[in-house]
N, C-alpha and C positions, 0 to 999 in steps of 0.2 A: 504494500500500500504506500502510495506516495502522497504526502501531505503538501498541498500546493494551493491553499486557499487564502493565504494572507495577503494583505494590501501592500506590504513592503514599504511602510511609511518612511523609514530611514533611507531606503533605496530610491524612493521617489516614484515607485510603481511596483506592481506585484512581481516578486522575484521570479516566478515561473516564466514571465515574459522577458526577463533580462537576458541579453546575449553575452556569452563568454566565448571568445575565439570563434565568433560567427555562428554559434549554436545557442538557442534558448536554453536556459537552465532546466526547464521542464523536459525538453527532449533529451538533454544530456542525462538527467536523472532516470528517465524511462529506459534509455539504452543501458545504463548501469544495472538496473533491475532485471531487464530481460536477458542481458548478456550474463548476468550472475545466476540465471536459472529460475527466476521468479515468474510464475504464471498460475493463474491469471493475475493481471495487474489492475488495481483500482487506483484512481487519482481523485483525491478530495479537492473540489474546487469551491471557490467562494467569490473573492474579489475579481471583478472582470471575468466572470465565469465563461461567458461566451467566447472571449478571446483565448482563454486558456484551453477550453474544450476544442477550439479549432486547431490547436497544435497536436491533439491526440491522434494516433493512427487509427483509433476506433472510438467513436463518441460514446459507446456503451461502457467504456472504462471509467467515465466520469461519475463521481458521486457528489451530489450537491450537499453542501453544509449550509443550511439556511441561517444559522446563527454564527457563521464563521468569524464575524467581527468581535465576538466575545473572547476569542483566543484559540490557541492550538487544541485545547481540550475539547472544544466543540467539534473541530475537524476530526480529531481522533475518534470521538464517540460516533460521529456520522459514518466514518469509514468502517469501524468495527461492526456496526449494525448492518452495513450493506454488503459485507463480504460473503462470497459463496462458501459452501462447505469446504473446509480445509483443516489440516491438523495444526497449522501454525500460520502466523502472518509476520512478515518482515516489514517493519515500519521505517520508511526512509523520508528524509526531508529534502525539499527541492533546492535548498540553498547550501548544499554540501558538495561543491565540485571536486574536493579532494578525495571523496569516496569513489572507489572504482569497483568494477564487477568482481574482482578477486575478493574484496572485502565482503561483498554481498554473498558470494559463493561460500566463503569460509563460515559465515553465520548460518546460511541456509542449510549447510550440511548437518547442523544440529537440530533441525526441525523435528518436533514431536508435540503431542498434545500437552505435555507437562513443562516444556522448556520455558525458561526466562533467561535470555542472554542479550548482551549488548556489546557492541564494539567498544574497545578501549584504545587509546592512543597514548603510549608511554605511561600506561597505568591509569589514565584519566578516562572515566566513563564518557561515552559519546553515542553516536548514531552510526548505523542503523541499530534498531532494537528488534529482537525476535520474541514474540509472545505465542506460547502454545494456546490452543483453543480453550483449554480448561480455564484460562485466566481472562478471556475477552470480556465477559460481563463485569468482572471486578474492575478491570482496567477502565472500561467505559464509564462505570459508576463513579470512579474516583477522578477521572479526567476533568480538569477545570482550568479556566483562564489560560494563560500562556504557559502553564506548567505541564500540560499534557499528562504523561504518566509518571513524571518525576517523583511525586510524593508516593505513589504506589510502589515504585522501584526502591525507594530509599529504605535501607535497613533490611532488605530481603536476604535471608540466608541462602536461598536457592538461586540467587542471581549469579549467572556465570559471565564473567568478564572475558571477552575474547580479544586478546591483544592483536592489533592490526596496524600498528605504526610502521611495520616492515613493508606494508602494502600501500599506504597512503596516509592522508590526514583528515581529521574530523572537524576542521575549522569551518564555521559558516561564513557566509558573505552577507553582511547587513547593510553596507553602505557602498557607494560607487568606489571609494578608496580601497575597500576590501577586495574588490575585483582585481586590483593591481598587484596583490600579493602573489 
């Protein structure tokens, strides 16, 4: 699942529509997910939803988050509730150009109904995050504001951190200056 509903206020427009090296961040993130073995893919849209949806290879991949403006938690809830039957979901963010398909594949290899795993970069927890189906209702219920599943993940003894710094970086891009890094 790709969370791509935000307005990107600090960026000046939705990050999904921002180009990096001639490619919209949305398409870059979709390529990372599909090349990493994720299928089916769902993309949670909100701000400028029609423009974001137009970039999708298949419009049926879009999941509308009607209350997207209240934060990432609303997008995560909308996406989890719209997922087809699967044993796990890998949640990726549209603004992480340093995450590549190898990182997705490393996490995806752990997929099970019970899994709780997230990428780490030099020991620091980051994204993507992998949730087994068993946890989807709990995660959706706890997701709020811009914190997404952060509070639900905090302190879990079953959380598996998967080191990925050898494959890429988990820094997000929030401003035009961040794109220059």
